[in-house]
PDB file of N, H, CA, C and O in Angstrom:
ATOM      1  N   MET A   1       1.078  -0.988   0.093  1.00  0.00           N
ATOM      2  CA  MET A   1      -0.329   0.386  -0.578  1.00  0.00           C
ATOM      3  C   MET A   1       0.935   1.730  -0.172  1.00  0.00           C
ATOM      4  O   MET A   1       1.358   1.980   0.957  1.00  0.00           O
ATOM      5  N   PRO A   2       1.159   2.131  -0.917  1.00  0.00           N
ATOM      6  CA  PRO A   2       1.886   3.498  -1.064  1.00  0.00           C
ATOM      7  C   PRO A   2       1.200   4.145   0.182  1.00  0.00           C
ATOM      8  O   PRO A   2       0.150   4.245   0.816  1.00  0.00           O
ATOM      9  N   ARG A   3       2.583   4.536   0.094  1.00  0.00           N
ATOM     10  H   ARG A   3       3.436   4.455  -0.422  1.00  0.00           H
ATOM     11  CA  ARG A   3       2.138   6.052   1.629  1.00  0.00           C
ATOM     12  C   ARG A   3       1.491   7.329   0.896  1.00  0.00           C
ATOM     13  O   ARG A   3       1.739   7.761  -0.230  1.00  0.00           O
ATOM     14  N   VAL A   4       0.501   7.855   1.956  1.00  0.00           N
ATOM     15  H   VAL A   4       0.299   7.505   2.871  1.00  0.00           H
ATOM     16  CA  VAL A   4       0.069   9.355   1.542  1.00  0.00           C
ATOM     17  C   VAL A   4       0.919  10.588   2.369  1.00  0.00           C
ATOM     18  O   VAL A   4       0.816  10.671   3.593  1.00  0.00           O
ATOM     19  N   PHE A   5       1.636  11.388   1.711  1.00  0.00           N
ATOM     20  H   PHE A   5       1.721  11.320   0.717  1.00  0.00           H
ATOM     21  CA  PHE A   5       2.382  12.345   2.534  1.00  0.00           C
ATOM     22  C   PHE A   5       0.920  13.501   2.170  1.00  0.00           C
ATOM     23  O   PHE A   5      -0.081  13.593   1.459  1.00  0.00           O
ATOM     24  N   ASP A   6       1.598  14.128   3.108  1.00  0.00           N
ATOM     25  H   ASP A   6       2.411  14.053   3.685  1.00  0.00           H
ATOM     26  CA  ASP A   6       0.927  15.560   4.231  1.00  0.00           C
ATOM     27  C   ASP A   6       0.230  16.702   2.233  1.00  0.00           C
ATOM     28  O   ASP A   6      -0.889  17.083   1.888  1.00  0.00           O
ATOM     29  N   VAL A   7       2.168  16.840   1.259  1.00  0.00           N
ATOM     30  H   VAL A   7       3.077  16.531   1.539  1.00  0.00           H
ATOM     31  CA  VAL A   7       1.935  17.342   0.357  1.00  0.00           C
ATOM     32  C   VAL A   7       0.792  16.908  -0.398  1.00  0.00           C
ATOM     33  O   VAL A   7      -0.100  17.754  -0.462  1.00  0.00           O
ATOM     34  N   ASP A   8       0.520  15.545  -1.135  1.00  0.00           N
ATOM     35  H   ASP A   8       1.245  14.858  -1.083  1.00  0.00           H
ATOM     36  CA  ASP A   8      -0.365  14.990  -1.776  1.00  0.00           C
ATOM     37  C   ASP A   8      -1.954  15.244  -1.309  1.00  0.00           C
ATOM     38  O   ASP A   8      -2.909  15.627  -1.986  1.00  0.00           O
ATOM     39  N   ILE A   9      -1.867  14.870   0.170  1.00  0.00           N
ATOM     40  H   ILE A   9      -1.092  14.559   0.720  1.00  0.00           H
ATOM     41  CA  ILE A   9      -3.055  15.801   0.697  1.00  0.00           C
ATOM     42  C   ILE A   9      -3.615  17.012   0.205  1.00  0.00           C
ATOM     43  O   ILE A   9      -4.768  17.331  -0.085  1.00  0.00           O
ATOM     44  N   LYS A  10      -2.539  17.604   0.180  1.00  0.00           N
ATOM     45  H   LYS A  10      -1.602  17.344   0.415  1.00  0.00           H
ATOM     46  CA  LYS A  10      -2.898  18.956   0.326  1.00  0.00           C
ATOM     47  C   LYS A  10      -2.858  20.073  -1.551  1.00  0.00           C
ATOM     48  O   LYS A  10      -2.977  21.234  -1.942  1.00  0.00           O
ATOM     49  N   TYR A  11      -2.616  18.710  -2.086  1.00  0.00           N
ATOM     50  H   TYR A  11      -2.519  17.767  -1.768  1.00  0.00           H
ATOM     51  CA  TYR A  11      -2.700  19.304  -3.505  1.00  0.00           C
ATOM     52  C   TYR A  11      -3.846  18.672  -3.870  1.00  0.00           C
ATOM     53  O   TYR A  11      -4.408  19.147  -4.856  1.00  0.00           O
ATOM     54  N   LYS A  12      -4.369  17.691  -3.324  1.00  0.00           N
ATOM     55  H   LYS A  12      -3.912  17.305  -2.522  1.00  0.00           H
ATOM     56  CA  LYS A  12      -5.534  16.436  -3.449  1.00  0.00           C
ATOM     57  C   LYS A  12      -7.530  17.823  -3.733  1.00  0.00           C
ATOM     58  O   LYS A  12      -8.499  18.064  -4.454  1.00  0.00           O
ATOM     59  N   LEU A  13      -6.441  18.344  -1.860  1.00  0.00           N
ATOM     60  H   LEU A  13      -5.654  18.149  -1.275  1.00  0.00           H
ATOM     61  CA  LEU A  13      -7.522  19.818  -1.330  1.00  0.00           C
ATOM     62  C   LEU A  13      -8.074  20.962  -2.014  1.00  0.00           C
ATOM     63  O   LEU A  13      -9.153  21.547  -2.096  1.00  0.00           O
ATOM     64  N   GLU A  14      -6.337  21.087  -2.695  1.00  0.00           N
ATOM     65  H   GLU A  14      -5.460  20.611  -2.628  1.00  0.00           H
ATOM     66  CA  GLU A  14      -6.894  22.785  -3.399  1.00  0.00           C
ATOM     67  C   GLU A  14      -7.237  22.341  -5.098  1.00  0.00           C
ATOM     68  O   GLU A  14      -7.617  23.210  -5.883  1.00  0.00           O
ATOM     69  N   GLU A  15      -7.044  20.841  -5.547  1.00  0.00           N
ATOM     70  H   GLU A  15      -6.736  20.136  -4.909  1.00  0.00           H
ATOM     71  CA  GLU A  15      -7.772  20.697  -6.573  1.00  0.00           C
ATOM     72  C   GLU A  15      -9.695  20.692  -6.426  1.00  0.00           C
ATOM     73  O   GLU A  15     -10.630  21.410  -6.778  1.00  0.00           O
ATOM     74  N   LEU A  16      -9.552  19.824  -5.926  1.00  0.00           N
ATOM     75  H   LEU A  16      -8.792  19.240  -5.640  1.00  0.00           H
ATOM     76  CA  LEU A  16     -11.073  19.898  -4.927  1.00  0.00           C
ATOM     77  C   LEU A  16     -11.603  21.245  -4.634  1.00  0.00           C
ATOM     78  O   LEU A  16     -12.709  21.468  -5.127  1.00  0.00           O
ATOM     79  N   ASP A  17     -11.064  22.194  -3.942  1.00  0.00           N
ATOM     80  H   ASP A  17     -10.166  22.013  -3.542  1.00  0.00           H
ATOM     81  CA  ASP A  17     -11.635  23.255  -3.753  1.00  0.00           C
ATOM     82  C   ASP A  17     -11.750  24.241  -5.191  1.00  0.00           C
ATOM     83  O   ASP A  17     -12.684  25.042  -5.227  1.00  0.00           O
ATOM     84  N   SER A  18     -10.987  24.187  -6.132  1.00  0.00           N
ATOM     85  H   SER A  18     -10.228  23.537  -6.104  1.00  0.00           H
ATOM     86  CA  SER A  18     -11.063  25.150  -7.296  1.00  0.00           C
ATOM     87  C   SER A  18     -11.866  24.616  -7.784  1.00  0.00           C
ATOM     88  O   SER A  18     -12.750  25.397  -8.136  1.00  0.00           O
ATOM     89  N   ILE A  19     -12.116  23.346  -8.085  1.00  0.00           N
ATOM     90  H   ILE A  19     -11.397  22.712  -7.799  1.00  0.00           H
ATOM     91  CA  ILE A  19     -13.596  22.798  -8.774  1.00  0.00           C
ATOM     92  C   ILE A  19     -14.579  23.209  -8.127  1.00  0.00           C
ATOM     93  O   ILE A  19     -15.386  23.942  -8.699  1.00  0.00           O
ATOM     94  N   LEU A  20     -14.780  22.821  -6.676  1.00  0.00           N
ATOM     95  H   LEU A  20     -14.125  22.225  -6.211  1.00  0.00           H
ATOM     96  CA  LEU A  20     -15.754  23.375  -6.239  1.00  0.00           C
ATOM     97  C   LEU A  20     -16.491  24.699  -6.403  1.00  0.00           C
ATOM     98  O   LEU A  20     -17.592  25.031  -6.841  1.00  0.00           O
ATOM     99  N   ARG A  21     -15.099  25.523  -5.703  1.00  0.00           N
ATOM    100  H   ARG A  21     -14.204  25.253  -5.347  1.00  0.00           H
ATOM    101  CA  ARG A  21     -15.355  27.722  -6.002  1.00  0.00           C
ATOM    102  C   ARG A  21     -16.025  27.851  -7.467  1.00  0.00           C
ATOM    103  O   ARG A  21     -16.884  28.613  -7.911  1.00  0.00           O
ATOM    104  N   LYS A  22     -15.378  26.930  -7.963  1.00  0.00           N
ATOM    105  H   LYS A  22     -14.681  26.311  -7.603  1.00  0.00           H
ATOM    106  CA  LYS A  22     -16.122  27.092  -9.705  1.00  0.00           C
ATOM    107  C   LYS A  22     -17.524  26.729  -9.579  1.00  0.00           C
ATOM    108  O   LYS A  22     -18.332  27.657  -9.537  1.00  0.00           O
ATOM    109  N   ARG A  23     -17.910  25.634  -9.517  1.00  0.00           N
ATOM    110  H   ARG A  23     -17.253  24.881  -9.551  1.00  0.00           H
ATOM    111  CA  ARG A  23     -18.895  25.215  -9.541  1.00  0.00           C
ATOM    112  C   ARG A  23     -20.162  26.052  -8.953  1.00  0.00           C
ATOM    113  O   ARG A  23     -21.262  26.234  -9.474  1.00  0.00           O
ATOM    114  N   TYR A  24     -19.481  26.660  -7.272  1.00  0.00           N
ATOM    115  H   TYR A  24     -18.587  26.512  -6.849  1.00  0.00           H
ATOM    116  CA  TYR A  24     -20.748  27.324  -6.657  1.00  0.00           C
ATOM    117  C   TYR A  24     -20.673  28.890  -6.946  1.00  0.00           C
ATOM    118  O   TYR A  24     -21.469  29.706  -6.483  1.00  0.00           O
ATOM    119  N   LYS A  25     -19.660  29.171  -7.731  1.00  0.00           N
ATOM    120  H   LYS A  25     -19.013  28.508  -8.108  1.00  0.00           H
ATOM    121  CA  LYS A  25     -19.711  30.808  -8.245  1.00  0.00           C
ATOM    122  C   LYS A  25     -20.648  30.668  -9.185  1.00  0.00           C
ATOM    123  O   LYS A  25     -21.661  31.367  -9.194  1.00  0.00           O
ATOM    124  N   ILE A  26     -20.366  29.633 -10.176  1.00  0.00           N
ATOM    125  H   ILE A  26     -19.543  29.065 -10.169  1.00  0.00           H
ATOM    126  CA  ILE A  26     -22.052  29.559 -11.631  1.00  0.00           C
ATOM    127  C   ILE A  26     -23.279  29.524 -10.707  1.00  0.00           C
ATOM    128  O   ILE A  26     -24.181  30.260 -11.107  1.00  0.00           O
ATOM    129  N   GLU A  27     -23.696  28.463  -8.911  1.00  0.00           N
ATOM    130  H   GLU A  27     -22.964  27.865  -8.586  1.00  0.00           H
ATOM    131  CA  GLU A  27     -24.831  28.605  -9.324  1.00  0.00           C
ATOM    132  C   GLU A  27     -25.086  29.473  -7.990  1.00  0.00           C
ATOM    133  O   GLU A  27     -26.138  29.332  -7.366  1.00  0.00           O
ATOM    134  N   HIS A  28     -24.106  30.358  -7.582  1.00  0.00           N
ATOM    135  H   HIS A  28     -23.251  30.473  -8.089  1.00  0.00           H
ATOM    136  CA  HIS A  28     -24.421  31.359  -6.498  1.00  0.00           C
ATOM    137  C   HIS A  28     -24.189  32.658  -6.702  1.00  0.00           C
ATOM    138  O   HIS A  28     -23.802  33.483  -5.874  1.00  0.00           O
ATOM    139  N   PRO A  29     -24.511  32.860  -8.156  1.00  0.00           N
ATOM    140  CA  PRO A  29     -24.140  34.657  -8.495  1.00  0.00           C
ATOM    141  C   PRO A  29     -24.163  35.679  -7.546  1.00  0.00           C
ATOM    142  O   PRO A  29     -25.285  35.832  -7.064  1.00  0.00           O
ATOM    143  N   VAL A  30     -23.376  36.368  -7.150  1.00  0.00           N
ATOM    144  H   VAL A  30     -22.464  36.244  -7.542  1.00  0.00           H
ATOM    145  CA  VAL A  30     -23.235  37.767  -6.292  1.00  0.00           C
ATOM    146  C   VAL A  30     -24.572  38.377  -6.637  1.00  0.00           C
ATOM    147  O   VAL A  30     -24.608  38.759  -7.807  1.00  0.00           O
ATOM    148  N   LYS A  31     -25.867  38.611  -5.837  1.00  0.00           N
ATOM    149  H   LYS A  31     -25.838  38.302  -4.887  1.00  0.00           H
ATOM    150  CA  LYS A  31     -27.084  39.619  -6.223  1.00  0.00           C
ATOM    151  C   LYS A  31     -26.741  40.866  -5.859  1.00  0.00           C
ATOM    152  O   LYS A  31     -26.193  40.765  -4.761  1.00  0.00           O
ATOM    153  N   ASP A  32     -26.785  42.346  -6.311  1.00  0.00           N
ATOM    154  H   ASP A  32     -27.230  42.427  -7.203  1.00  0.00           H
ATOM    155  CA  ASP A  32     -26.944  43.354  -5.798  1.00  0.00           C
ATOM    156  C   ASP A  32     -27.726  42.939  -4.279  1.00  0.00           C
ATOM    157  O   ASP A  32     -28.307  41.931  -3.879  1.00  0.00           O
ATOM    158  N   ARG A  33     -27.267  44.864  -3.421  1.00  0.00           N
ATOM    159  H   ARG A  33     -26.795  45.684  -3.746  1.00  0.00           H
ATOM    160  CA  ARG A  33     -28.097  44.301  -2.634  1.00  0.00           C
ATOM    161  C   ARG A  33     -29.217  45.659  -2.447  1.00  0.00           C
ATOM    162  O   ARG A  33     -28.972  46.758  -2.945  1.00  0.00           O
ATOM    163  N   ASP A  34     -30.123  45.448  -1.866  1.00  0.00           N
ATOM    164  H   ASP A  34     -30.322  44.556  -1.461  1.00  0.00           H
ATOM    165  CA  ASP A  34     -30.911  46.661  -1.770  1.00  0.00           C
ATOM    166  C   ASP A  34     -31.299  46.648  -0.416  1.00  0.00           C
ATOM    167  O   ASP A  34     -32.095  45.993   0.256  1.00  0.00           O
ATOM    168  N   TRP A  35     -30.016  48.126  -0.092  1.00  0.00           N
ATOM    169  H   TRP A  35     -29.369  48.658  -0.639  1.00  0.00           H
ATOM    170  CA  TRP A  35     -29.669  48.794   0.972  1.00  0.00           C
ATOM    171  C   TRP A  35     -31.438  48.644   1.865  1.00  0.00           C
ATOM    172  O   TRP A  35     -31.866  47.933   2.774  1.00  0.00           O
ATOM    173  N   ARG A  36     -31.923  49.539   1.150  1.00  0.00           N
ATOM    174  H   ARG A  36     -31.574  50.116   0.412  1.00  0.00           H
ATOM    175  CA  ARG A  36     -33.573  49.637   2.181  1.00  0.00           C
ATOM    176  C   ARG A  36     -34.092  48.346   2.590  1.00  0.00           C
ATOM    177  O   ARG A  36     -34.347  48.107   3.770  1.00  0.00           O
ATOM    178  N   THR A  37     -34.266  47.470   1.616  1.00  0.00           N
ATOM    179  H   THR A  37     -34.059  47.664   0.657  1.00  0.00           H
ATOM    180  CA  THR A  37     -34.804  46.562   2.173  1.00  0.00           C
ATOM    181  C   THR A  37     -33.753  45.693   3.493  1.00  0.00           C
ATOM    182  O   THR A  37     -34.290  45.100   4.429  1.00  0.00           O
ATOM    183  N   TYR A  38     -32.565  45.755   3.360  1.00  0.00           N
ATOM    184  H   TYR A  38     -32.129  46.237   2.600  1.00  0.00           H
ATOM    185  CA  TYR A  38     -31.410  45.257   4.022  1.00  0.00           C
ATOM    186  C   TYR A  38     -32.086  46.262   5.407  1.00  0.00           C
ATOM    187  O   TYR A  38     -32.799  45.963   6.364  1.00  0.00           O
ATOM    188  N   GLU A  39     -31.551  47.364   5.014  1.00  0.00           N
ATOM    189  H   GLU A  39     -30.972  47.607   4.236  1.00  0.00           H
ATOM    190  CA  GLU A  39     -31.587  47.854   6.509  1.00  0.00           C
ATOM    191  C   GLU A  39     -33.089  47.680   7.489  1.00  0.00           C
ATOM    192  O   GLU A  39     -33.309  47.760   8.697  1.00  0.00           O
ATOM    193  N   GLN A  40     -34.072  47.364   6.107  1.00  0.00           N
ATOM    194  H   GLN A  40     -33.892  47.299   5.125  1.00  0.00           H
ATOM    195  CA  GLN A  40     -36.040  47.292   7.456  1.00  0.00           C
ATOM    196  C   GLN A  40     -35.886  45.942   7.476  1.00  0.00           C
ATOM    197  O   GLN A  40     -36.665  45.489   8.314  1.00  0.00           O
ATOM    198  N   GLU A  41     -35.048  44.803   6.783  1.00  0.00           N
ATOM    199  H   GLU A  41     -34.415  45.171   6.102  1.00  0.00           H
ATOM    200  CA  GLU A  41     -34.810  43.924   7.609  1.00  0.00           C
ATOM    201  C   GLU A  41     -34.175  43.931   8.728  1.00  0.00           C
ATOM    202  O   GLU A  41     -34.820  43.603   9.724  1.00  0.00           O
ATOM    203  N   PHE A  42     -32.929  44.255   8.866  1.00  0.00           N
ATOM    204  H   PHE A  42     -32.404  44.522   8.057  1.00  0.00           H
ATOM    205  CA  PHE A  42     -31.712  44.568   9.954  1.00  0.00           C
ATOM    206  C   PHE A  42     -32.871  45.480  11.356  1.00  0.00           C
ATOM    207  O   PHE A  42     -32.855  45.361  12.581  1.00  0.00           O
ATOM    208  N   SER A  43     -33.505  46.101  10.692  1.00  0.00           N
ATOM    209  H   SER A  43     -33.518  46.197   9.697  1.00  0.00           H
ATOM    210  CA  SER A  43     -34.528  46.873  11.869  1.00  0.00           C
ATOM    211  C   SER A  43     -35.221  46.057  12.452  1.00  0.00           C
ATOM    212  O   SER A  43     -35.175  46.018  13.682  1.00  0.00           O
ATOM    213  N   TYR A  44     -36.030  45.208  11.749  1.00  0.00           N
ATOM    214  H   TYR A  44     -36.067  45.239  10.750  1.00  0.00           H
ATOM    215  CA  TYR A  44     -37.023  44.442  12.386  1.00  0.00           C
ATOM    216  C   TYR A  44     -36.137  43.024  13.474  1.00  0.00           C
ATOM    217  O   TYR A  44     -36.413  42.535  14.569  1.00  0.00           O
ATOM    218  N   ARG A  45     -34.998  42.776  12.445  1.00  0.00           N
ATOM    219  H   ARG A  45     -34.775  43.174  11.555  1.00  0.00           H
ATOM    220  CA  ARG A  45     -34.162  42.039  13.595  1.00  0.00           C
ATOM    221  C   ARG A  45     -33.962  42.071  15.048  1.00  0.00           C
ATOM    222  O   ARG A  45     -34.377  41.419  16.006  1.00  0.00           O
ATOM    223  N   ILE A  46     -33.231  42.995  14.876  1.00  0.00           N
ATOM    224  H   ILE A  46     -32.893  43.524  14.098  1.00  0.00           H
ATOM    225  CA  ILE A  46     -33.109  43.808  15.982  1.00  0.00           C
ATOM    226  C   ILE A  46     -34.252  44.235  17.145  1.00  0.00           C
ATOM    227  O   ILE A  46     -34.154  44.143  18.368  1.00  0.00           O
ATOM    228  N   GLN A  47     -35.162  44.640  16.480  1.00  0.00           N
ATOM    229  H   GLN A  47     -35.241  44.715  15.486  1.00  0.00           H
ATOM    230  CA  GLN A  47     -36.352  44.827  17.625  1.00  0.00           C
ATOM    231  C   GLN A  47     -36.999  43.621  17.943  1.00  0.00           C
ATOM    232  O   GLN A  47     -37.553  43.417  19.023  1.00  0.00           O
ATOM    233  N   LYS A  48     -36.922  42.672  16.843  1.00  0.00           N
ATOM    234  H   LYS A  48     -36.471  42.838  15.966  1.00  0.00           H
ATOM    235  CA  LYS A  48     -37.190  41.183  17.525  1.00  0.00           C
ATOM    236  C   LYS A  48     -36.619  40.609  18.727  1.00  0.00           C
ATOM    237  O   LYS A  48     -37.171  40.057  19.679  1.00  0.00           O
ATOM    238  N   ALA A  49     -34.643  41.003  18.343  1.00  0.00           N
ATOM    239  H   ALA A  49     -34.194  41.452  17.571  1.00  0.00           H
ATOM    240  CA  ALA A  49     -33.906  40.666  19.558  1.00  0.00           C
ATOM    241  C   ALA A  49     -34.230  41.147  21.513  1.00  0.00           C
ATOM    242  O   ALA A  49     -34.210  40.631  22.630  1.00  0.00           O
ATOM    243  N   ILE A  50     -34.578  42.840  20.632  1.00  0.00           N
ATOM    244  H   ILE A  50     -34.594  43.260  19.724  1.00  0.00           H
ATOM    245  CA  ILE A  50     -34.846  43.353  21.689  1.00  0.00           C
ATOM    246  C   ILE A  50     -35.761  43.029  22.634  1.00  0.00           C
ATOM    247  O   ILE A  50     -35.725  43.538  23.754  1.00  0.00           O
ATOM    248  N   THR A  51     -36.799  42.022  22.213  1.00  0.00           N
ATOM    249  H   THR A  51     -36.828  41.609  21.303  1.00  0.00           H
ATOM    250  CA  THR A  51     -38.236  42.244  22.244  1.00  0.00           C
ATOM    251  C   THR A  51     -38.134  40.659  23.488  1.00  0.00           C
ATOM    252  O   THR A  51     -38.831  40.345  24.453  1.00  0.00           O
ATOM    253  N   SER A  52     -37.146  40.122  22.953  1.00  0.00           N
ATOM    254  H   SER A  52     -36.580  40.377  22.169  1.00  0.00           H
ATOM    255  CA  SER A  52     -37.500  38.095  23.376  1.00  0.00           C
ATOM    256  C   SER A  52     -36.008  38.701  24.600  1.00  0.00           C
ATOM    257  O   SER A  52     -35.888  38.093  25.663  1.00  0.00           O
ATOM    258  N   LEU A  53     -35.072  39.819  24.290  1.00  0.00           N
ATOM    259  H   LEU A  53     -35.170  40.313  23.426  1.00  0.00           H
ATOM    260  CA  LEU A  53     -34.337  39.522  25.561  1.00  0.00           C
ATOM    261  C   LEU A  53     -35.178  40.446  26.791  1.00  0.00           C
ATOM    262  O   LEU A  53     -35.218  40.068  27.962  1.00  0.00           O
ATOM    263  N   ASP A  54     -35.772  41.597  26.342  1.00  0.00           N
ATOM    264  H   ASP A  54     -35.739  41.904  25.390  1.00  0.00           H
ATOM    265  CA  ASP A  54     -36.350  42.182  27.692  1.00  0.00           C
ATOM    266  C   ASP A  54     -36.772  41.309  28.759  1.00  0.00           C
ATOM    267  O   ASP A  54     -36.173  41.623  29.788  1.00  0.00           O
ATOM    268  N   PRO A  55     -37.370  40.573  28.891  1.00  0.00           N
ATOM    269  CA  PRO A  55     -37.972  39.679  30.040  1.00  0.00           C
ATOM    270  C   PRO A  55     -36.370  38.900  30.847  1.00  0.00           C
ATOM    271  O   PRO A  55     -36.116  38.796  32.047  1.00  0.00           O
ATOM    272  N   LEU A  56     -35.558  38.475  29.679  1.00  0.00           N
ATOM    273  H   LEU A  56     -35.764  38.559  28.704  1.00  0.00           H
ATOM    274  CA  LEU A  56     -34.600  38.289  30.586  1.00  0.00           C
ATOM    275  C   LEU A  56     -34.122  38.839  31.188  1.00  0.00           C
ATOM    276  O   LEU A  56     -33.762  38.266  32.217  1.00  0.00           O
ATOM    277  N   ILE A  57     -33.715  40.454  31.031  1.00  0.00           N
ATOM    278  H   ILE A  57     -34.007  40.919  30.196  1.00  0.00           H
ATOM    279  CA  ILE A  57     -32.933  41.082  31.269  1.00  0.00           C
ATOM    280  C   ILE A  57     -33.180  42.143  32.224  1.00  0.00           C
ATOM    281  O   ILE A  57     -32.309  42.876  32.693  1.00  0.00           O
ATOM    282  N   ARG A  58     -34.499  42.186  32.501  1.00  0.00           N
ATOM    283  H   ARG A  58     -35.207  41.591  32.121  1.00  0.00           H
ATOM    284  CA  ARG A  58     -35.343  42.763  33.676  1.00  0.00           C
ATOM    285  C   ARG A  58     -35.284  41.306  34.896  1.00  0.00           C
ATOM    286  O   ARG A  58     -34.871  41.474  36.043  1.00  0.00           O
ATOM    287  N   GLU A  59     -35.697  40.148  34.460  1.00  0.00           N
ATOM    288  H   GLU A  59     -36.033  40.012  33.528  1.00  0.00           H
ATOM    289  CA  GLU A  59     -35.237  38.954  35.237  1.00  0.00           C
ATOM    290  C   GLU A  59     -34.102  38.820  36.191  1.00  0.00           C
ATOM    291  O   GLU A  59     -34.125  38.627  37.407  1.00  0.00           O
ATOM    292  N   ALA A  60     -32.856  39.001  35.164  1.00  0.00           N
ATOM    293  H   ALA A  60     -32.838  39.157  34.176  1.00  0.00           H
ATOM    294  CA  ALA A  60     -31.270  39.118  35.814  1.00  0.00           C
ATOM    295  C   ALA A  60     -31.056  40.660  36.588  1.00  0.00           C
ATOM    296  O   ALA A  60     -30.226  40.702  37.496  1.00  0.00           O
ATOM    297  N   VAL A  61     -31.813  41.929  36.223  1.00  0.00           N
ATOM    298  H   VAL A  61     -32.488  41.895  35.485  1.00  0.00           H
ATOM    299  CA  VAL A  61     -31.742  42.691  36.829  1.00  0.00           C
ATOM    300  C   VAL A  61     -32.163  42.741  38.023  1.00  0.00           C
ATOM    301  O   VAL A  61     -31.451  43.123  38.952  1.00  0.00           O
ATOM    302  N   SER A  62     -33.467  42.334  38.164  1.00  0.00           N
ATOM    303  H   SER A  62     -34.045  42.024  37.409  1.00  0.00           H
ATOM    304  CA  SER A  62     -34.609  42.515  39.795  1.00  0.00           C
ATOM    305  C   SER A  62     -33.314  41.199  40.417  1.00  0.00           C
ATOM    306  O   SER A  62     -32.656  41.710  41.323  1.00  0.00           O
ATOM    307  N   SER A  63     -33.019  40.229  40.223  1.00  0.00           N
ATOM    308  H   SER A  63     -33.553  39.814  39.487  1.00  0.00           H
ATOM    309  CA  SER A  63     -31.993  39.351  41.080  1.00  0.00           C
ATOM    310  C   SER A  63     -30.439  40.149  41.459  1.00  0.00           C
ATOM    311  O   SER A  63     -29.704  39.533  42.230  1.00  0.00           O
ATOM    312  N   ILE A  64     -30.082  41.150  41.059  1.00  0.00           N
ATOM    313  H   ILE A  64     -30.679  41.651  40.433  1.00  0.00           H
ATOM    314  CA  ILE A  64     -29.370  42.193  41.366  1.00  0.00           C
ATOM    315  C   ILE A  64     -29.234  42.390  43.182  1.00  0.00           C
ATOM    316  O   ILE A  64     -30.124  42.835  43.905  1.00  0.00           O
ATOM    317  N   LYS A  65     -27.949  41.948  43.594  1.00  0.00           N
ATOM    318  H   LYS A  65     -27.225  41.586  43.006  1.00  0.00           H
ATOM    319  CA  LYS A  65     -28.210  42.509  45.271  1.00  0.00           C
ATOM    320  C   LYS A  65     -27.058  43.283  45.124  1.00  0.00           C
ATOM    321  O   LYS A  65     -26.188  43.175  44.259  1.00  0.00           O
ATOM    322  N   VAL A  66     -27.149  44.245  46.251  1.00  0.00           N
ATOM    323  H   VAL A  66     -27.855  44.333  46.954  1.00  0.00           H
ATOM    324  CA  VAL A  66     -25.961  45.371  46.610  1.00  0.00           C
ATOM    325  C   VAL A  66     -26.107  45.686  47.861  1.00  0.00           C
ATOM    326  O   VAL A  66     -26.880  46.355  48.546  1.00  0.00           O
ATOM    327  N   ALA A  67     -24.887  44.840  48.038  1.00  0.00           N
ATOM    328  H   ALA A  67     -24.260  44.296  47.481  1.00  0.00           H
ATOM    329  CA  ALA A  67     -24.350  44.648  49.697  1.00  0.00           C
ATOM    330  C   ALA A  67     -23.453  45.701  49.913  1.00  0.00           C
ATOM    331  O   ALA A  67     -22.436  45.899  49.249  1.00  0.00           O
ATOM    332  N   LYS A  68     -24.001  46.626  51.211  1.00  0.00           N
ATOM    333  H   LYS A  68     -24.827  46.466  51.750  1.00  0.00           H
ATOM    334  CA  LYS A  68     -23.185  47.990  51.803  1.00  0.00           C
ATOM    335  C   LYS A  68     -21.707  46.981  52.539  1.00  0.00           C
ATOM    336  O   LYS A  68     -20.595  47.444  52.285  1.00  0.00           O
ATOM    337  N   VAL A  69     -21.752  46.010  53.180  1.00  0.00           N
ATOM    338  H   VAL A  69     -22.655  45.634  53.386  1.00  0.00           H
ATOM    339  CA  VAL A  69     -20.665  45.720  53.723  1.00  0.00           C
ATOM    340  C   VAL A  69     -19.923  44.273  52.682  1.00  0.00           C
ATOM    341  O   VAL A  69     -20.586  43.274  52.401  1.00  0.00           O
ATOM    342  N   PRO A  70     -19.238  44.372  52.478  1.00  0.00           N
ATOM    343  CA  PRO A  70     -18.498  43.091  51.475  1.00  0.00           C
ATOM    344  C   PRO A  70     -18.608  41.778  52.153  1.00  0.00           C
ATOM    345  O   PRO A  70     -18.231  41.430  53.272  1.00  0.00           O
ATOM    346  N   GLY A  71     -19.185  41.165  51.255  1.00  0.00           N
ATOM    347  H   GLY A  71     -19.491  41.448  50.346  1.00  0.00           H
ATOM    348  CA  GLY A  71     -19.889  39.367  52.406  1.00  0.00           C
ATOM    349  C   GLY A  71     -20.891  39.286  52.850  1.00  0.00           C
ATOM    350  O   GLY A  71     -21.040  38.262  53.518  1.00  0.00           O
ATOM    351  N   ASN A  72     -22.033  40.169  52.773  1.00  0.00           N
ATOM    352  H   ASN A  72     -21.912  41.000  52.231  1.00  0.00           H
ATOM    353  CA  ASN A  72     -23.201  40.899  53.523  1.00  0.00           C
ATOM    354  C   ASN A  72     -24.737  41.184  52.089  1.00  0.00           C
ATOM    355  O   ASN A  72     -25.372  42.143  51.652  1.00  0.00           O
ATOM    356  N   LEU A  73     -24.700  40.117  51.927  1.00  0.00           N
ATOM    357  H   LEU A  73     -24.184  39.337  52.282  1.00  0.00           H
ATOM    358  CA  LEU A  73     -26.215  40.550  51.267  1.00  0.00           C
ATOM    359  C   LEU A  73     -27.529  40.638  51.826  1.00  0.00           C
ATOM    360  O   LEU A  73     -28.455  40.459  51.035  1.00  0.00           O
ATOM    361  N   GLU A  74     -27.891  40.951  53.389  1.00  0.00           N
ATOM    362  H   GLU A  74     -27.139  41.097  54.032  1.00  0.00           H
ATOM    363  CA  GLU A  74     -28.935  40.988  53.850  1.00  0.00           C
ATOM    364  C   GLU A  74     -28.872  42.639  54.242  1.00  0.00           C
ATOM    365  O   GLU A  74     -28.038  43.306  54.854  1.00  0.00           O
ATOM    366  N   HIS A  75     -30.662  43.101  53.336  1.00  0.00           N
ATOM    367  H   HIS A  75     -31.340  42.559  52.839  1.00  0.00           H
ATOM    368  CA  HIS A  75     -30.683  44.724  54.070  1.00  0.00           C
ATOM    369  C   HIS A  75     -30.894  44.868  54.947  1.00  0.00           C
ATOM    370  O   HIS A  75     -30.893  46.012  55.402  1.00  0.00           O
TER     371      HIS A  75
END
């Protein structure tokens, strides 16, 4: 059984990469971005994230206790 060296593997990977890259570029052409739609969608995603995180943030903030003396959590 012939031995396989790193150089051989690297060569084959580069060969496969070049073939797959060409095929990918043909099947997935670069689309022009519609900035207005992009910004609207981005704004919507940010609003959804804030809405879903709001209860978690409120719960986390409500559980914070301030100690006047180090190590003392009682009021």
